[in-house]
N, C-alpha and C positions, 0 to 999 in steps of 0.2 A: 818659317821660320823667317824673319824677314831679311831682307839681302840687304847686308849691310857688309862694306867692305872697311877696313883698320892697314894700316899702314905705318911702318916702324922702320928708321931711317939710323946708319951707324956714319951717316955722310958720304959714305959709299956707295953703297946701294940700299934699296926700300923692299921689304921686306912684305908684301899685299896678302892678307891672310880677308877669304872669305866663308865666313862659318858656317853659312850655308850649304857651301860643299863639302864640307870636312866630315869624313868618315869616321873618326876617330881610330885611327888605324895605330897610332904611338909611336908610328916610326919615324917624328920629328924628332920626341922626346925622349925615350927608352933610352936608357945607357947602353945597352947591347946594340943598338939601330940605330940611333938616333943624336943630336945637342943639346942635354940637358942645361950646358952653361947659356941657350940662347932659347929656346925652348921648355918653359914651367909652365904646366897647367894648375899648378898650386901657388904662384905667385904672379899679381896683378901689378903693370901689364906681365900675360905670359909669353909675350915675344919682350927679347932682349936682345936686340944685334951686337950691343956694344960686348957682348958674351963669346966672341968666335972671329977671325978674319972672314974678311968678304969671303976669299975665294970658300972655305969654309962651308959657307952658309949658303951662298950658290949651289955649293954641293948635295947638301941635305939635302935644301929647296926641290932640287928638280927630283928628288925621291918620293915626290908627295903623291901617294898614287890616285888622291880626288882629284886635284888642281885645286884645292883652298888655298892651300902654298903655292904662290910665284914672285918674282921678284922684276925690281927694274931698277938697273944700275944707274944713276945719279945726273952723269952725264949726258945720257941718254932719255932726261924724265919721259919721254911722249911712246918711248919700245918697250913691252914687256919680253920676256923671254920664259 
């Protein structure tokens, strides 16, 4: 798979998605474990950061087991967490 990086921002935080790393664990979007208001694979774009608070997005992204999802705080554009 081509190594593409996509970015989605709500103004405070930018979600970085690397599809080539994704193992499709469903942790990000399933109702029991995820944040379906932000991560919805049946929508385009599938990531809509306006769907939750920055704090909640960060909490969810940190649960990504493959590292396909990460985030950057916009005031620290050069630093990733």
